[in-house]
C-alpha positions as CSV (number, residue, x, y, z in Angstrom):
1,M,-0.1,-0.4,-0.3
2,K,1.1,3.0,-0.7
3,S,0.9,6.2,2.3
4,V,1.5,9.6,0.9
5,M,3.1,11.8,3.5
6,R,2.8,15.4,3.5
7,F,5.8,16.9,6.2
8,L,5.3,20.2,7.7
9,V,8.6,21.8,8.9
10,V,10.1,24.2,9.6
11,S,11.9,27.9,7.0
12,A,14.1,29.5,9.8
13,M,13.1,33.4,8.3
14,V,11.0,35.5,10.0
15,I,8.1,37.0,8.0
16,S,9.0,41.0,8.7
17,G,6.6,43.3,9.6
18,V,3.8,40.7,10.1
19,F,5.5,37.2,12.5
20,S,8.2,37.0,15.0
21,A,7.8,32.6,14.1
22,S,9.3,31.5,12.0
23,A,7.0,29.2,8.9
24,Q,6.4,25.7,8.6
25,T,6.5,24.3,4.4
26,F,4.3,21.3,3.5
27,V,6.6,18.9,1.3
28,Q,4.9,16.1,-0.2
29,R,6.1,12.0,-0.4
30,S,5.1,9.3,-1.5
31,V,6.3,6.3,0.3
32,E,5.8,2.5,-1.0
33,G,5.0,1.0,3.4
34,E,2.4,0.1,5.1
35,G,1.2,2.9,6.7
36,V,3.6,5.7,8.4
37,F,4.1,6.7,12.0
38,I,6.2,10.2,13.0
39,L,8.8,10.0,16.0
40,P,8.3,13.3,18.0
41,E,12.0,13.8,19.7
42,I,14.0,13.3,16.6
43,Q,11.7,14.6,13.5
44,T,12.0,11.2,12.3
45,V,9.2,8.8,10.3
46,L,9.5,5.8,10.1
47,T,7.0,3.3,7.2
48,S,7.3,-0.5,7.3
49,A,7.2,-3.4,4.9
50,R,7.7,-7.2,4.6
51,D,7.7,-7.1,8.3
52,T,10.9,-4.7,8.9
53,V,10.4,-0.6,10.4
54,T,12.3,1.5,8.5
55,V,13.5,5.2,8.4
56,V,12.6,6.9,5.7
57,E,13.3,11.0,6.6
58,V,15.0,12.2,9.1
59,L,15.0,16.0,9.5
60,P,18.4,18.1,10.3
61,K,19.6,17.9,13.9
62,D,19.0,21.0,14.8
63,L,15.0,21.5,14.5
64,R,14.5,19.0,16.8
65,P,13.4,20.1,20.5
66,G,16.3,20.7,23.4
67,G,18.0,17.5,24.0
68,Y,17.8,15.7,21.5
69,A,20.3,17.0,18.8
70,E,23.0,13.8,19.9
71,V,20.4,10.6,19.4
72,E,21.8,9.2,16.5
73,L,19.2,7.9,14.0
74,M,19.8,7.5,10.3
75,Q,18.1,6.8,6.6
76,K,17.5,3.4,6.1
77,D,18.5,2.5,9.4
78,Q,15.8,-0.8,10.3
79,I,14.0,-0.6,14.1
80,L,14.1,-4.3,15.4
81,M,12.8,-3.5,18.8
82,L,11.3,-0.7,21.2
83,N,12.0,-1.6,24.8
84,A,13.7,-4.8,24.2
85,R,10.1,-5.7,22.4
86,R,10.3,-6.8,18.5
87,V,8.6,-4.1,16.3
88,K,7.9,-5.5,13.1
89,S,5.5,-3.1,11.0
90,V,4.5,1.5,11.7
91,K,1.8,0.7,14.1
92,E,2.9,-2.1,15.9
93,F,5.7,0.5,16.6
94,E,3.0,3.3,17.6
95,E,1.0,1.1,19.7
96,R,3.9,0.3,21.8
97,Y,5.7,3.9,21.0
98,G,2.3,5.0,23.0
99,A,2.2,2.8,25.6
100,V,5.2,4.6,27.4
101,K,5.3,7.0,30.1
102,V,5.9,10.3,29.1
103,G,9.3,11.0,30.7
104,D,9.9,7.4,30.7
105,E,13.2,5.7,28.4
106,V,12.7,4.9,24.9
107,K,14.7,2.3,23.8
108,L,15.4,1.3,20.3
109,G,17.6,-1.7,18.7
110,I,18.5,-0.6,14.9
111,R,19.9,-2.2,12.4
112,R,22.1,-0.2,10.2
113,K,23.3,-2.3,7.9
114,A,26.1,-4.7,8.8
115,E,26.4,-3.1,12.7
116,L,23.1,-3.8,15.8
117,L,23.1,-0.1,17.9
118,I,21.0,1.2,19.9
119,A,19.3,4.5,20.7
120,A,18.2,6.0,23.2
121,F,15.7,9.0,24.2
122,K,13.7,10.6,26.6
123,K,9.7,10.8,25.8
124,I,9.0,13.9,24.7
125,D,6.2,16.0,26.5
126,P,4.1,17.4,23.4
127,E,3.7,21.3,25.2
128,K,7.3,20.7,24.6
129,M,7.4,20.3,20.9
130,P,7.8,23.8,19.3
131,K,5.5,25.8,17.0
132,G,5.4,28.1,14.0
133,R,3.1,29.1,11.2
134,K,2.6,27.0,8.4
135,V,3.1,28.0,5.0
136,M,1.5,25.6,2.0
137,I,4.0,24.6,-1.4
138,S,3.6,22.7,-3.9
139,L,6.5,21.2,-5.9
140,G,5.9,19.0,-9.4
141,G,8.6,16.1,-9.9
142,D,10.0,17.1,-12.2
143,G,11.4,13.5,-12.9
144,A,13.5,14.3,-8.8
145,D,13.5,12.0,-6.1
146,D,14.1,11.9,-2.1
147,I,12.6,15.9,-2.2
148,R,13.7,18.0,1.0
149,P,13.5,21.3,2.2
150,W,17.6,23.2,3.4
151,M,16.3,24.4,6.8
152,G,16.7,27.9,6.9
153,T,17.3,28.6,3.7
154,G,14.0,28.6,1.5
155,L,15.4,25.8,-0.8
156,I,13.3,22.6,-1.4
157,L,15.8,20.5,-2.8
158,G,15.2,17.6,-4.8
159,L,17.9,14.0,-6.2
160,S,17.0,14.4,-10.3
161,E,20.0,12.5,-11.8
162,K,22.0,11.9,-9.5
163,R,22.6,15.9,-9.1
164,I,21.3,17.8,-5.6
165,K,18.8,20.1,-8.0
166,V,16.9,23.6,-7.4
167,M,12.7,22.1,-7.0
168,D,11.9,25.6,-5.5
169,K,12.7,28.3,-4.0
170,I,10.3,29.9,-0.9
171,E,9.3,33.3,-1.8
172,G,10.0,35.8,1.3
173,H,12.0,33.1,3.5
174,T,15.5,33.0,1.6
175,E,17.0,36.5,3.0
176,V,19.6,34.5,5.1
177,L,20.9,33.7,0.7
178,G,21.2,37.3,0.9
179,S,21.3,39.1,-2.6
180,A,22.6,35.6,-4.4
181,D,21.3,34.1,-7.9
182,I,20.3,30.8,-7.1
183,Q,17.5,30.1,-9.3
184,K,15.3,27.1,-9.5
185,N,16.7,23.8,-12.0
186,D,20.4,24.9,-10.1
187,I,22.4,22.5,-10.0
188,I,24.2,22.3,-6.0
189,E,27.8,21.2,-6.0
190,S,29.8,21.8,-2.9
191,I,29.4,22.6,0.6
192,N,33.0,24.3,1.9
193,G,34.4,22.7,-0.8
194,K,33.4,19.5,-0.1
195,K,32.0,17.5,-3.0
196,L,28.1,16.5,-2.4
197,E,27.3,12.9,-4.1
198,G,23.4,12.9,-3.1
199,L,21.1,15.0,-0.2
200,D,21.8,12.3,2.4
201,R,26.1,13.9,2.5
202,L,24.9,17.5,1.7
203,F,23.0,17.8,5.2
204,E,25.8,15.9,7.1
205,V,28.4,18.1,5.8
206,Y,25.7,20.9,6.5
207,D,24.2,19.5,10.2
208,K,28.2,19.0,11.8
209,L,28.5,23.1,11.4
210,A,28.1,25.0,14.0
211,V,24.9,28.0,14.0
212,G,26.6,31.1,12.6
213,D,29.7,29.0,11.1
214,K,30.3,30.1,7.5
215,V,28.9,28.4,5.1
216,E,30.0,28.2,0.9
217,V,27.9,27.2,-1.9
218,S,29.3,26.3,-5.1
219,Y,26.3,25.0,-8.0
220,S,25.7,25.7,-11.7
221,R,22.9,26.7,-14.4
222,G,24.5,25.1,-16.8
223,D,28.2,25.7,-18.7
224,K,28.5,28.5,-15.7
225,R,29.8,28.5,-12.3
226,M,28.6,30.2,-9.3
227,Q,28.9,30.5,-5.8
228,L,27.5,31.7,-2.5
229,S,27.8,31.9,1.2
230,F,26.0,32.9,4.1
231,S,26.0,31.7,8.2
232,K,24.7,29.4,9.0
233,P,21.1,30.2,10.9
234,E,19.1,29.1,14.1
235,A,16.3,26.5,12.7
236,R,13.2,25.9,15.1
237,G,10.3,24.1,14.4
238,R,8.5,20.3,14.8
239,M,6.9,18.2,12.1
240,I,4.0,17.8,11.6
241,L,2.2,14.0,9.7
242,R,-0.3,13.9,8.1
243,N,-1.8,10.7,5.4
244,N,-4.0,11.2,3.4
């Protein structure tokens, strides 16, 4: 069964003169699986198929609530256990997660390729999740896979023919980029001199930078090569999941 996910994520830009809260953005993706579940503490989306619960999306660590940035989950991780009990579907995962009391430990048994790992954290009080305003955007497929927002920049990126492509810009939310001439369909080549083989690599490099660090981006438009630079902004907010 195919489940359609809409991600509400934060673009950490203030709409000047109107709101002081950060805006939130919908990004719609389709995922093959037996439903979806969002793990709010670490801003992670899970699905399941063939008795296996899998991580299909992990937002940047600086979007997580305070104290959860160092909990380690990665895209394609398989969740085998929750508090020492085997889980084979997102329905089982959600039921067992729901039975954990706020403040009690959630311990996940994870398989990452050939490794077996443990991730543990305290179940969060929903009232402590950050709030924000919503903005709706619509993205065409344009032949791209793995569409994700680049938090704080106002850019929506996708993987197209193994290249990182700018799928769209959220108008009014790209102030951090200054006057940079980056446009829809431009190709992101590198960050701070590090070549990027895909979105996972881009966000891995970006997430390791501290707020305020300089970010130098090389990108291309046809045969033209360009650069832009900005200081990494603070990203705040949450992700909400809705199913169709």
